Structure formats: C-alpha cells, structure tokens
HTML snippet that shows the backbone in 3Dmol.js (N, CA, C, O; Angstrom):
<script src="https://3Dmol.org/build/3Dmol-min.js"></script>
<div id="view" style="width:600px;height:400px;position:relative"></div>
<script>
const pdb = `
ATOM      1  N   MET A   1     -73.274 175.148 -13.148  1.00  0.00           N
ATOM      2  CA  MET A   1     -73.945 174.795 -12.000  1.00  0.00           C
ATOM      3  C   MET A   1     -74.235 176.069 -11.140  1.00  0.00           C
ATOM      4  O   MET A   1     -73.295 176.758 -10.743  1.00  0.00           O
ATOM      5  N   ASN A   2     -75.482 176.370 -10.865  1.00  0.00           N
ATOM      6  CA  ASN A   2     -75.794 177.559 -10.148  1.00  0.00           C
ATOM      7  C   ASN A   2     -75.580 177.363  -8.700  1.00  0.00           C
ATOM      8  O   ASN A   2     -75.266 176.253  -8.272  1.00  0.00           O
ATOM      9  N   ASN A   3     -75.749 178.485  -7.842  1.00  0.00           N
ATOM     10  CA  ASN A   3     -75.425 178.564  -6.465  1.00  0.00           C
ATOM     11  C   ASN A   3     -76.404 177.489  -5.715  1.00  0.00           C
ATOM     12  O   ASN A   3     -75.889 176.778  -4.852  1.00  0.00           O
ATOM     13  N   GLN A   4     -77.582 177.365  -5.963  1.00  0.00           N
ATOM     14  CA  GLN A   4     -78.535 176.530  -5.291  1.00  0.00           C
ATOM     15  C   GLN A   4     -78.078 175.021  -5.507  1.00  0.00           C
ATOM     16  O   GLN A   4     -78.106 174.267  -4.534  1.00  0.00           O
ATOM     17  N   GLN A   5     -77.690 174.587  -6.661  1.00  0.00           N
ATOM     18  CA  GLN A   5     -77.106 173.186  -6.867  1.00  0.00           C
ATOM     19  C   GLN A   5     -75.809 173.080  -6.121  1.00  0.00           C
ATOM     20  O   GLN A   5     -75.579 172.049  -5.490  1.00  0.00           O
ATOM     21  N   LEU A   6     -74.965 174.040  -6.143  1.00  0.00           N
ATOM     22  CA  LEU A   6     -73.692 173.941  -5.520  1.00  0.00           C
ATOM     23  C   LEU A   6     -73.866 173.756  -4.063  1.00  0.00           C
ATOM     24  O   LEU A   6     -73.208 172.932  -3.428  1.00  0.00           O
ATOM     25  N   ILE A   7     -74.809 174.573  -3.510  1.00  0.00           N
ATOM     26  CA  ILE A   7     -75.032 174.506  -2.016  1.00  0.00           C
ATOM     27  C   ILE A   7     -75.656 173.300  -1.595  1.00  0.00           C
ATOM     28  O   ILE A   7     -75.388 172.876  -0.471  1.00  0.00           O
ATOM     29  N   THR A   8     -76.516 172.630  -2.391  1.00  0.00           N
ATOM     30  CA  THR A   8     -77.119 171.373  -2.054  1.00  0.00           C
ATOM     31  C   THR A   8     -76.009 170.160  -2.239  1.00  0.00           C
ATOM     32  O   THR A   8     -76.020 169.194  -1.476  1.00  0.00           O
ATOM     33  N   LEU A   9     -75.116 170.278  -3.239  1.00  0.00           N
ATOM     34  CA  LEU A   9     -74.016 169.388  -3.421  1.00  0.00           C
ATOM     35  C   LEU A   9     -73.102 169.357  -2.146  1.00  0.00           C
ATOM     36  O   LEU A   9     -72.749 168.318  -1.588  1.00  0.00           O
ATOM     37  N   LEU A  10     -72.757 170.647  -1.748  1.00  0.00           N
ATOM     38  CA  LEU A  10     -71.742 170.834  -0.604  1.00  0.00           C
ATOM     39  C   LEU A  10     -72.671 170.264   0.780  1.00  0.00           C
ATOM     40  O   LEU A  10     -72.096 169.613   1.653  1.00  0.00           O
ATOM     41  N   LYS A  11     -73.835 170.511   0.857  1.00  0.00           N
ATOM     42  CA  LYS A  11     -74.445 169.950   1.902  1.00  0.00           C
ATOM     43  C   LYS A  11     -74.502 168.332   1.991  1.00  0.00           C
ATOM     44  O   LYS A  11     -74.403 167.726   3.058  1.00  0.00           O
ATOM     45  N   ILE A  12     -74.654 167.784   0.872  1.00  0.00           N
ATOM     46  CA  ILE A  12     -74.519 166.384   0.731  1.00  0.00           C
ATOM     47  C   ILE A  12     -73.135 165.705   1.105  1.00  0.00           C
ATOM     48  O   ILE A  12     -72.991 164.658   1.734  1.00  0.00           O
ATOM     49  N   ILE A  13     -72.138 166.537   0.575  1.00  0.00           N
ATOM     50  CA  ILE A  13     -70.762 166.069   0.919  1.00  0.00           C
ATOM     51  C   ILE A  13     -70.485 166.145   2.391  1.00  0.00           C
ATOM     52  O   ILE A  13     -69.860 165.266   2.985  1.00  0.00           O
ATOM     53  N   MET A  14     -71.002 167.294   2.999  1.00  0.00           N
ATOM     54  CA  MET A  14     -70.832 167.504   4.453  1.00  0.00           C
ATOM     55  C   MET A  14     -71.576 166.476   5.140  1.00  0.00           C
ATOM     56  O   MET A  14     -71.093 165.981   6.158  1.00  0.00           O
ATOM     57  N   SER A  15     -72.602 166.131   4.738  1.00  0.00           N
ATOM     58  CA  SER A  15     -73.440 164.916   5.451  1.00  0.00           C
ATOM     59  C   SER A  15     -72.637 163.689   5.481  1.00  0.00           C
ATOM     60  O   SER A  15     -72.355 163.035   6.485  1.00  0.00           O
ATOM     61  N   VAL A  16     -72.292 163.447   4.236  1.00  0.00           N
ATOM     62  CA  VAL A  16     -71.400 162.086   4.020  1.00  0.00           C
ATOM     63  C   VAL A  16     -70.214 162.171   4.956  1.00  0.00           C
ATOM     64  O   VAL A  16     -69.913 161.256   5.723  1.00  0.00           O
ATOM     65  N   GLY A  17     -69.525 163.370   4.852  1.00  0.00           N
ATOM     66  CA  GLY A  17     -68.364 163.424   5.781  1.00  0.00           C
ATOM     67  C   GLY A  17     -68.761 163.193   7.362  1.00  0.00           C
ATOM     68  O   GLY A  17     -68.065 162.488   8.093  1.00  0.00           O
ATOM     69  N   ILE A  18     -69.743 163.744   7.734  1.00  0.00           N
ATOM     70  CA  ILE A  18     -70.213 163.554   9.203  1.00  0.00           C
ATOM     71  C   ILE A  18     -70.602 162.143   9.271  1.00  0.00           C
ATOM     72  O   ILE A  18     -70.443 161.640  10.383  1.00  0.00           O
ATOM     73  N   LEU A  19     -71.094 161.347   8.316  1.00  0.00           N
ATOM     74  CA  LEU A  19     -71.530 160.048   8.537  1.00  0.00           C
ATOM     75  C   LEU A  19     -70.150 159.208   8.680  1.00  0.00           C
ATOM     76  O   LEU A  19     -70.080 158.286   9.493  1.00  0.00           O
ATOM     77  N   LEU A  20     -69.062 159.566   7.857  1.00  0.00           N
ATOM     78  CA  LEU A  20     -67.901 158.838   7.872  1.00  0.00           C
ATOM     79  C   LEU A  20     -67.166 159.048   9.278  1.00  0.00           C
ATOM     80  O   LEU A  20     -66.552 158.136   9.832  1.00  0.00           O
ATOM     81  N   ILE A  21     -67.273 160.190   9.739  1.00  0.00           N
ATOM     82  CA  ILE A  21     -66.725 160.419  11.141  1.00  0.00           C
ATOM     83  C   ILE A  21     -67.444 159.514  12.212  1.00  0.00           C
ATOM     84  O   ILE A  21     -66.781 158.851  13.009  1.00  0.00           O
ATOM     85  N   LEU A  22     -68.736 159.507  12.204  1.00  0.00           N
ATOM     86  CA  LEU A  22     -69.481 158.686  13.044  1.00  0.00           C
ATOM     87  C   LEU A  22     -69.246 157.155  12.660  1.00  0.00           C
ATOM     88  O   LEU A  22     -69.165 156.387  13.618  1.00  0.00           O
ATOM     89  N   ALA A  23     -69.145 156.697  11.573  1.00  0.00           N
ATOM     90  CA  ALA A  23     -68.748 155.444  11.238  1.00  0.00           C
ATOM     91  C   ALA A  23     -67.262 154.992  11.859  1.00  0.00           C
ATOM     92  O   ALA A  23     -67.058 153.914  12.417  1.00  0.00           O
ATOM     93  N   GLY A  24     -66.293 156.013  11.649  1.00  0.00           N
ATOM     94  CA  GLY A  24     -65.087 155.714  12.234  1.00  0.00           C
ATOM     95  C   GLY A  24     -65.138 155.649  13.816  1.00  0.00           C
ATOM     96  O   GLY A  24     -64.464 154.788  14.381  1.00  0.00           O
ATOM     97  N   VAL A  25     -65.805 156.406  14.447  1.00  0.00           N
ATOM     98  CA  VAL A  25     -66.085 156.462  15.836  1.00  0.00           C
ATOM     99  C   VAL A  25     -66.653 155.035  16.398  1.00  0.00           C
ATOM    100  O   VAL A  25     -66.217 154.389  17.351  1.00  0.00           O
ATOM    101  N   TYR A  26     -67.733 154.734  15.548  1.00  0.00           N
ATOM    102  CA  TYR A  26     -68.439 153.437  15.945  1.00  0.00           C
ATOM    103  C   TYR A  26     -67.364 152.244  15.727  1.00  0.00           C
ATOM    104  O   TYR A  26     -67.324 151.341  16.563  1.00  0.00           O
ATOM    105  N   CYS A  27     -66.567 152.234  14.705  1.00  0.00           N
ATOM    106  CA  CYS A  27     -65.717 151.102  14.417  1.00  0.00           C
ATOM    107  C   CYS A  27     -64.702 150.970  15.457  1.00  0.00           C
ATOM    108  O   CYS A  27     -64.361 149.867  15.882  1.00  0.00           O
ATOM    109  N   HIS A  28     -64.159 152.187  15.921  1.00  0.00           N
ATOM    110  CA  HIS A  28     -63.139 152.240  16.961  1.00  0.00           C
ATOM    111  C   HIS A  28     -63.619 151.906  18.300  1.00  0.00           C
ATOM    112  O   HIS A  28     -62.909 151.264  19.073  1.00  0.00           O
ATOM    113  N   ASN A  29     -64.904 152.349  18.644  1.00  0.00           N
ATOM    114  CA  ASN A  29     -65.286 152.067  19.924  1.00  0.00           C
ATOM    115  C   ASN A  29     -66.087 150.761  20.131  1.00  0.00           C
ATOM    116  O   ASN A  29     -65.945 150.145  21.187  1.00  0.00           O
ATOM    117  N   PHE A  30     -66.919 150.314  19.173  1.00  0.00           N
ATOM    118  CA  PHE A  30     -67.811 149.257  19.407  1.00  0.00           C
ATOM    119  C   PHE A  30     -67.725 148.021  18.454  1.00  0.00           C
ATOM    120  O   PHE A  30     -68.374 146.999  18.679  1.00  0.00           O
ATOM    121  N   SER A  31     -66.868 148.168  17.348  1.00  0.00           N
ATOM    122  CA  SER A  31     -66.742 146.929  16.639  1.00  0.00           C
ATOM    123  C   SER A  31     -65.633 145.920  17.019  1.00  0.00           C
ATOM    124  O   SER A  31     -64.442 146.209  17.127  1.00  0.00           O
ATOM    125  N   GLU A  32     -66.183 144.691  17.209  1.00  0.00           N
ATOM    126  CA  GLU A  32     -65.345 143.719  17.525  1.00  0.00           C
ATOM    127  C   GLU A  32     -64.250 143.278  16.494  1.00  0.00           C
ATOM    128  O   GLU A  32     -63.134 142.853  16.792  1.00  0.00           O
ATOM    129  N   THR A  33     -64.721 143.440  15.316  1.00  0.00           N
ATOM    130  CA  THR A  33     -63.901 143.084  14.175  1.00  0.00           C
ATOM    131  C   THR A  33     -62.631 143.960  14.129  1.00  0.00           C
ATOM    132  O   THR A  33     -61.499 143.479  14.101  1.00  0.00           O
ATOM    133  N   ILE A  34     -62.888 145.214  14.124  1.00  0.00           N
ATOM    134  CA  ILE A  34     -61.804 146.309  14.228  1.00  0.00           C
ATOM    135  C   ILE A  34     -60.846 146.003  15.298  1.00  0.00           C
ATOM    136  O   ILE A  34     -59.635 146.154  15.133  1.00  0.00           O
ATOM    137  N   GLU A  35     -61.391 145.553  16.449  1.00  0.00           N
ATOM    138  CA  GLU A  35     -60.574 145.416  17.599  1.00  0.00           C
ATOM    139  C   GLU A  35     -59.741 144.045  17.311  1.00  0.00           C
ATOM    140  O   GLU A  35     -58.587 143.997  17.737  1.00  0.00           O
ATOM    141  N   GLN A  36     -60.192 143.104  16.718  1.00  0.00           N
ATOM    142  CA  GLN A  36     -59.394 141.894  16.453  1.00  0.00           C
ATOM    143  C   GLN A  36     -58.394 142.065  15.379  1.00  0.00           C
ATOM    144  O   GLN A  36     -57.473 141.268  15.198  1.00  0.00           O
ATOM    145  N   MET A  37     -58.617 143.222  14.607  1.00  0.00           N
ATOM    146  CA  MET A  37     -57.532 143.450  13.578  1.00  0.00           C
ATOM    147  C   MET A  37     -56.443 144.202  14.110  1.00  0.00           C
ATOM    148  O   MET A  37     -55.437 144.336  13.413  1.00  0.00           O
ATOM    149  N   GLY A  38     -56.505 144.750  15.332  1.00  0.00           N
ATOM    150  CA  GLY A  38     -55.276 145.276  15.964  1.00  0.00           C
ATOM    151  C   GLY A  38     -54.928 146.697  15.281  1.00  0.00           C
ATOM    152  O   GLY A  38     -55.750 147.607  15.179  1.00  0.00           O
ATOM    153  N   VAL A  39     -53.731 146.751  14.877  1.00  0.00           N
ATOM    154  CA  VAL A  39     -53.341 148.112  14.477  1.00  0.00           C
ATOM    155  C   VAL A  39     -53.919 148.464  13.163  1.00  0.00           C
ATOM    156  O   VAL A  39     -54.304 149.606  12.908  1.00  0.00           O
ATOM    157  N   THR A  40     -53.977 147.515  12.360  1.00  0.00           N
ATOM    158  CA  THR A  40     -54.762 147.601  11.099  1.00  0.00           C
ATOM    159  C   THR A  40     -56.129 148.155  11.186  1.00  0.00           C
ATOM    160  O   THR A  40     -56.528 148.999  10.384  1.00  0.00           O
ATOM    161  N   GLY A  41     -56.934 147.637  12.262  1.00  0.00           N
ATOM    162  CA  GLY A  41     -58.238 148.077  12.492  1.00  0.00           C
ATOM    163  C   GLY A  41     -58.264 149.602  12.944  1.00  0.00           C
ATOM    164  O   GLY A  41     -59.124 150.402  12.576  1.00  0.00           O
ATOM    165  N   ILE A  42     -57.298 149.868  13.716  1.00  0.00           N
ATOM    166  CA  ILE A  42     -57.098 151.216  14.171  1.00  0.00           C
ATOM    167  C   ILE A  42     -56.769 152.302  13.150  1.00  0.00           C
ATOM    168  O   ILE A  42     -57.097 153.486  13.217  1.00  0.00           O
ATOM    169  N   VAL A  43     -56.072 151.704  12.203  1.00  0.00           N
ATOM    170  CA  VAL A  43     -55.773 152.651  11.057  1.00  0.00           C
ATOM    171  C   VAL A  43     -57.030 152.842  10.227  1.00  0.00           C
ATOM    172  O   VAL A  43     -57.292 153.971   9.812  1.00  0.00           O
ATOM    173  N   ILE A  44     -57.811 151.831   9.963  1.00  0.00           N
ATOM    174  CA  ILE A  44     -59.110 151.739   9.282  1.00  0.00           C
ATOM    175  C   ILE A  44     -59.946 152.846   9.879  1.00  0.00           C
ATOM    176  O   ILE A  44     -60.336 153.768   9.162  1.00  0.00           O
ATOM    177  N   SER A  45     -60.217 152.794  11.082  1.00  0.00           N
ATOM    178  CA  SER A  45     -61.087 153.704  11.768  1.00  0.00           C
ATOM    179  C   SER A  45     -60.661 155.066  11.787  1.00  0.00           C
ATOM    180  O   SER A  45     -61.489 155.976  11.745  1.00  0.00           O
ATOM    181  N   ALA A  46     -59.303 155.297  11.855  1.00  0.00           N
ATOM    182  CA  ALA A  46     -58.653 156.538  11.819  1.00  0.00           C
ATOM    183  C   ALA A  46     -58.854 157.201  10.410  1.00  0.00           C
ATOM    184  O   ALA A  46     -59.080 158.408  10.315  1.00  0.00           O
ATOM    185  N   CYS A  47     -58.765 156.395   9.347  1.00  0.00           N
ATOM    186  CA  CYS A  47     -58.899 156.867   8.158  1.00  0.00           C
ATOM    187  C   CYS A  47     -60.306 157.194   7.735  1.00  0.00           C
ATOM    188  O   CYS A  47     -60.516 158.015   6.841  1.00  0.00           O
ATOM    189  N   LEU A  48     -61.293 156.549   8.379  1.00  0.00           N
ATOM    190  CA  LEU A  48     -62.745 156.859   8.168  1.00  0.00           C
ATOM    191  C   LEU A  48     -62.911 158.252   8.724  1.00  0.00           C
ATOM    192  O   LEU A  48     -63.460 159.129   8.056  1.00  0.00           O
ATOM    193  N   VAL A  49     -62.412 158.481  10.021  1.00  0.00           N
ATOM    194  CA  VAL A  49     -62.516 159.882  10.663  1.00  0.00           C
ATOM    195  C   VAL A  49     -61.851 160.907   9.882  1.00  0.00           C
ATOM    196  O   VAL A  49     -62.415 161.980   9.672  1.00  0.00           O
ATOM    197  N   ALA A  50     -60.671 160.649   9.429  1.00  0.00           N
ATOM    198  CA  ALA A  50     -59.832 161.656   8.605  1.00  0.00           C
ATOM    199  C   ALA A  50     -60.570 162.008   7.372  1.00  0.00           C
ATOM    200  O   ALA A  50     -60.819 163.192   7.144  1.00  0.00           O
ATOM    201  N   VAL A  51     -60.945 161.055   6.543  1.00  0.00           N
ATOM    202  CA  VAL A  51     -61.643 161.418   5.303  1.00  0.00           C
ATOM    203  C   VAL A  51     -62.842 162.054   5.639  1.00  0.00           C
ATOM    204  O   VAL A  51     -63.134 163.014   4.925  1.00  0.00           O
ATOM    205  N   GLY A  52     -63.697 161.732   6.645  1.00  0.00           N
ATOM    206  CA  GLY A  52     -64.870 162.408   7.004  1.00  0.00           C
ATOM    207  C   GLY A  52     -64.684 163.956   7.322  1.00  0.00           C
ATOM    208  O   GLY A  52     -65.442 164.844   6.932  1.00  0.00           O
ATOM    209  N   MET A  53     -63.505 164.129   8.125  1.00  0.00           N
ATOM    210  CA  MET A  53     -63.257 165.439   8.489  1.00  0.00           C
ATOM    211  C   MET A  53     -62.733 166.258   7.236  1.00  0.00           C
ATOM    212  O   MET A  53     -63.087 167.427   7.084  1.00  0.00           O
ATOM    213  N   ALA A  54     -61.934 165.662   6.394  1.00  0.00           N
ATOM    214  CA  ALA A  54     -61.655 166.302   5.165  1.00  0.00           C
ATOM    215  C   ALA A  54     -62.699 166.697   4.317  1.00  0.00           C
ATOM    216  O   ALA A  54     -62.655 167.737   3.661  1.00  0.00           O
ATOM    217  N   MET A  55     -63.710 165.846   4.302  1.00  0.00           N
ATOM    218  CA  MET A  55     -65.088 166.144   3.451  1.00  0.00           C
ATOM    219  C   MET A  55     -65.856 167.260   4.168  1.00  0.00           C
ATOM    220  O   MET A  55     -66.364 168.167   3.509  1.00  0.00           O
ATOM    221  N   SER A  56     -65.951 167.216   5.474  1.00  0.00           N
ATOM    222  CA  SER A  56     -66.885 168.149   6.122  1.00  0.00           C
ATOM    223  C   SER A  56     -66.371 169.586   6.400  1.00  0.00           C
ATOM    224  O   SER A  56     -67.114 170.561   6.291  1.00  0.00           O
ATOM    225  N   LEU A  57     -65.186 169.666   6.732  1.00  0.00           N
ATOM    226  CA  LEU A  57     -64.759 171.039   7.135  1.00  0.00           C
ATOM    227  C   LEU A  57     -64.626 172.065   6.041  1.00  0.00           C
ATOM    228  O   LEU A  57     -65.063 173.196   6.249  1.00  0.00           O
ATOM    229  N   PRO A  58     -64.024 171.745   4.822  1.00  0.00           N
ATOM    230  CA  PRO A  58     -64.039 172.808   3.860  1.00  0.00           C
ATOM    231  C   PRO A  58     -65.436 173.227   3.346  1.00  0.00           C
ATOM    232  O   PRO A  58     -65.662 174.399   3.045  1.00  0.00           O
ATOM    233  N   THR A  59     -66.389 172.235   3.247  1.00  0.00           N
ATOM    234  CA  THR A  59     -67.683 172.695   2.804  1.00  0.00           C
ATOM    235  C   THR A  59     -68.356 173.579   3.751  1.00  0.00           C
ATOM    236  O   THR A  59     -69.089 174.470   3.322  1.00  0.00           O
ATOM    237  N   LYS A  60     -68.147 173.390   5.161  1.00  0.00           N
ATOM    238  CA  LYS A  60     -68.710 174.249   6.123  1.00  0.00           C
ATOM    239  C   LYS A  60     -68.136 175.675   5.868  1.00  0.00           C
ATOM    240  O   LYS A  60     -68.875 176.660   5.853  1.00  0.00           O
ATOM    241  N   MET A  61     -66.898 175.745   5.684  1.00  0.00           N
ATOM    242  CA  MET A  61     -66.332 177.074   5.326  1.00  0.00           C
ATOM    243  C   MET A  61     -66.906 177.638   4.142  1.00  0.00           C
ATOM    244  O   MET A  61     -67.315 178.798   4.201  1.00  0.00           O
ATOM    245  N   TYR A  62     -66.992 177.023   3.128  1.00  0.00           N
ATOM    246  CA  TYR A  62     -67.506 177.522   1.816  1.00  0.00           C
ATOM    247  C   TYR A  62     -68.954 177.940   2.070  1.00  0.00           C
ATOM    248  O   TYR A  62     -69.300 179.065   1.712  1.00  0.00           O
ATOM    249  N   LEU A  63     -69.831 177.117   2.664  1.00  0.00           N
ATOM    250  CA  LEU A  63     -71.213 177.488   2.907  1.00  0.00           C
ATOM    251  C   LEU A  63     -71.240 178.788   3.810  1.00  0.00           C
ATOM    252  O   LEU A  63     -72.110 179.631   3.595  1.00  0.00           O
ATOM    253  N   THR A  64     -70.319 178.966   4.801  1.00  0.00           N
ATOM    254  CA  THR A  64     -70.310 180.127   5.555  1.00  0.00           C
ATOM    255  C   THR A  64     -70.034 181.405   4.684  1.00  0.00           C
ATOM    256  O   THR A  64     -70.684 182.444   4.797  1.00  0.00           O
ATOM    257  N   PHE A  65     -69.071 181.229   3.865  1.00  0.00           N
ATOM    258  CA  PHE A  65     -68.808 182.464   2.969  1.00  0.00           C
ATOM    259  C   PHE A  65     -69.927 182.734   2.000  1.00  0.00           C
ATOM    260  O   PHE A  65     -70.221 183.882   1.665  1.00  0.00           O
ATOM    261  N   ILE A  66     -70.517 181.718   1.576  1.00  0.00           N
ATOM    262  CA  ILE A  66     -71.785 182.034   0.586  1.00  0.00           C
ATOM    263  C   ILE A  66     -72.865 182.705   1.487  1.00  0.00           C
ATOM    264  O   ILE A  66     -73.470 183.667   1.014  1.00  0.00           O
ATOM    265  N   LEU A  67     -73.143 182.296   2.694  1.00  0.00           N
ATOM    266  CA  LEU A  67     -74.075 182.993   3.557  1.00  0.00           C
ATOM    267  C   LEU A  67     -73.726 184.422   3.875  1.00  0.00           C
ATOM    268  O   LEU A  67     -74.559 185.328   3.832  1.00  0.00           O
ATOM    269  N   VAL A  68     -72.499 184.583   4.186  1.00  0.00           N
ATOM    270  CA  VAL A  68     -72.119 185.789   4.543  1.00  0.00           C
ATOM    271  C   VAL A  68     -72.228 186.759   3.235  1.00  0.00           C
ATOM    272  O   VAL A  68     -72.636 187.914   3.357  1.00  0.00           O
ATOM    273  N   LYS A  69     -71.884 186.282   2.132  1.00  0.00           N
ATOM    274  CA  LYS A  69     -72.034 187.101   0.857  1.00  0.00           C
ATOM    275  C   LYS A  69     -73.485 187.448   0.619  1.00  0.00           C
ATOM    276  O   LYS A  69     -73.835 188.583   0.292  1.00  0.00           O
ATOM    277  N   HIS A  70     -74.275 186.494   0.783  1.00  0.00           N
ATOM    278  CA  HIS A  70     -75.815 186.602   0.730  1.00  0.00           C
ATOM    279  C   HIS A  70     -76.266 187.801   1.588  1.00  0.00           C
ATOM    280  O   HIS A  70     -76.884 188.734   1.076  1.00  0.00           O
ATOM    281  N   GLU A  71     -75.969 187.770   2.827  1.00  0.00           N
ATOM    282  CA  GLU A  71     -76.186 188.780   3.819  1.00  0.00           C
ATOM    283  C   GLU A  71     -75.753 190.092   3.480  1.00  0.00           C
ATOM    284  O   GLU A  71     -76.502 191.062   3.595  1.00  0.00           O
ATOM    285  N   GLN A  72     -74.502 190.179   3.039  1.00  0.00           N
ATOM    286  CA  GLN A  72     -74.006 191.420   2.559  1.00  0.00           C
ATOM    287  C   GLN A  72     -74.808 192.234   1.428  1.00  0.00           C
ATOM    288  O   GLN A  72     -75.040 193.439   1.334  1.00  0.00           O
ATOM    289  N   GLU A  73     -75.176 191.072   0.544  1.00  0.00           N
ATOM    290  CA  GLU A  73     -76.031 191.685  -0.642  1.00  0.00           C
ATOM    291  C   GLU A  73     -77.389 192.156  -0.235  1.00  0.00           C
ATOM    292  O   GLU A  73     -77.862 193.192  -0.702  1.00  0.00           O
ATOM    293  N   GLU A  74     -78.064 191.358   0.690  1.00  0.00           N
ATOM    294  CA  GLU A  74     -79.190 191.888   1.291  1.00  0.00           C
ATOM    295  C   GLU A  74     -79.120 193.221   2.019  1.00  0.00           C
ATOM    296  O   GLU A  74     -80.009 194.065   1.901  1.00  0.00           O
ATOM    297  N   ASP A  75     -78.071 193.385   2.755  1.00  0.00           N
ATOM    298  CA  ASP A  75     -77.821 194.713   3.398  1.00  0.00           C
ATOM    299  C   ASP A  75     -77.673 195.935   2.538  1.00  0.00           C
ATOM    300  O   ASP A  75     -78.116 197.057   2.782  1.00  0.00           O
ATOM    301  N   ALA A  76     -76.921 195.508   1.403  1.00  0.00           N
ATOM    302  CA  ALA A  76     -76.657 196.529   0.420  1.00  0.00           C
ATOM    303  C   ALA A  76     -77.970 196.978  -0.295  1.00  0.00           C
ATOM    304  O   ALA A  76     -78.222 198.151  -0.569  1.00  0.00           O
ATOM    305  N   ARG A  77     -78.757 195.939  -0.560  1.00  0.00           N
ATOM    306  CA  ARG A  77     -80.219 196.175  -1.267  1.00  0.00           C
ATOM    307  C   ARG A  77     -81.021 196.999  -0.191  1.00  0.00           C
ATOM    308  O   ARG A  77     -81.675 197.973  -0.564  1.00  0.00           O
ATOM    309  N   ALA A  78     -80.992 196.677   0.973  1.00  0.00           N
ATOM    310  CA  ALA A  78     -81.909 197.330   2.023  1.00  0.00           C
ATOM    311  C   ALA A  78     -81.354 199.020   2.114  1.00  0.00           C
ATOM    312  O   ALA A  78     -82.074 200.002   2.298  1.00  0.00           O
ATOM    313  N   GLN A  79     -80.017 199.001   1.944  1.00  0.00           N
ATOM    314  CA  GLN A  79     -79.592 200.400   2.103  1.00  0.00           C
ATOM    315  C   GLN A  79     -79.885 201.264   0.777  1.00  0.00           C
ATOM    316  O   GLN A  79     -80.109 202.473   0.847  1.00  0.00           O
ATOM    317  N   GLN A  80     -79.868 200.640  -0.286  1.00  0.00           N
ATOM    318  CA  GLN A  80     -80.209 201.267  -1.474  1.00  0.00           C
ATOM    319  C   GLN A  80     -81.853 201.546  -1.535  1.00  0.00           C
ATOM    320  O   GLN A  80     -82.290 202.570  -2.061  1.00  0.00           O
ATOM    321  N   ASP A  81     -82.573 200.703  -1.043  1.00  0.00           N
ATOM    322  CA  ASP A  81     -84.084 200.924  -1.040  1.00  0.00           C
ATOM    323  C   ASP A  81     -84.273 202.073   0.031  1.00  0.00           C
ATOM    324  O   ASP A  81     -85.200 202.867  -0.130  1.00  0.00           O
ATOM    325  N   LYS A  82     -83.445 202.189   1.095  1.00  0.00           N
ATOM    326  CA  LYS A  82     -83.694 203.315   2.054  1.00  0.00           C
ATOM    327  C   LYS A  82     -83.335 204.639   1.488  1.00  0.00           C
ATOM    328  O   LYS A  82     -84.024 205.624   1.754  1.00  0.00           O
ATOM    329  N   LYS A  83     -82.327 204.712   0.747  1.00  0.00           N
ATOM    330  CA  LYS A  83     -81.791 205.852  -0.132  1.00  0.00           C
ATOM    331  C   LYS A  83     -82.784 206.280  -1.001  1.00  0.00           C
ATOM    332  O   LYS A  83     -82.951 207.484  -1.193  1.00  0.00           O
ATOM    333  N   CYS A  84     -83.584 205.291  -1.647  1.00  0.00           N
ATOM    334  CA  CYS A  84     -84.400 205.635  -2.734  1.00  0.00           C
ATOM    335  C   CYS A  84     -85.675 206.163  -2.175  1.00  0.00           C
ATOM    336  O   CYS A  84     -86.282 207.019  -2.819  1.00  0.00           O
ATOM    337  N   LYS A  85     -86.125 205.745  -1.070  1.00  0.00           N
ATOM    338  CA  LYS A  85     -87.236 206.149  -0.343  1.00  0.00           C
ATOM    339  C   LYS A  85     -87.196 207.726   0.303  1.00  0.00           C
ATOM    340  O   LYS A  85     -88.174 208.453   0.479  1.00  0.00           O
ATOM    341  N   SER A  86     -85.695 208.051   0.620  1.00  0.00           N
ATOM    342  CA  SER A  86     -85.449 209.251   1.160  1.00  0.00           C
ATOM    343  C   SER A  86     -85.576 210.456   0.198  1.00  0.00           C
ATOM    344  O   SER A  86     -85.368 211.598   0.608  1.00  0.00           O
TER     345      SER A  86
END
`;
const viewer = $3Dmol.createViewer("view");
viewer.addModel(pdb, "pdb");
viewer.setStyle({}, {cartoon: {color: "spectrum"}});
viewer.zoomTo();
viewer.render();
</script>
C-alpha cells in the first residue's frame, strides 16, 4: 500500500469516527428511544462517542506526522536546489 492509498484510508477512518461521535451525541441528546432505555441507552451513546474518538484521534496524529515529513523533505530539496545553483 503506497502513501496516497494509506492517507485516503486514514481519512475515511477519521470521517467514520467523526460520524460516530456525532451519532452518539445525537442519540444522547435527541433520541427518545435512547432516553427510554435508561442507563443502557446512555451506555450505547457513550460507546458510540468512545469508538468514534478512538477511530478519529490516532489517524489525525498519523496524518500530521506524514504531512510534517513531507514538508521536511520539500525543505531539504529546496536547500539542495539552492546549493546547486550557487
């Protein structure tokens, strides 16, 4: 799997995680079914939020590391080009 495919996969996972967080918040605040379930409903909505956070946070960190690495490579190339022109 190359970097572009990995980045696309991580973006999809991050998006699904954010959607799960939003679904958990919706269930907790607006769903009458969850409200009628009592503690079990609260646990369900909390699990949606927890799984969503687990899916979204590590991918954000990994994507940040990839972008920082890419910037450093571009800076190194720019410095080499600058040295070659001198």
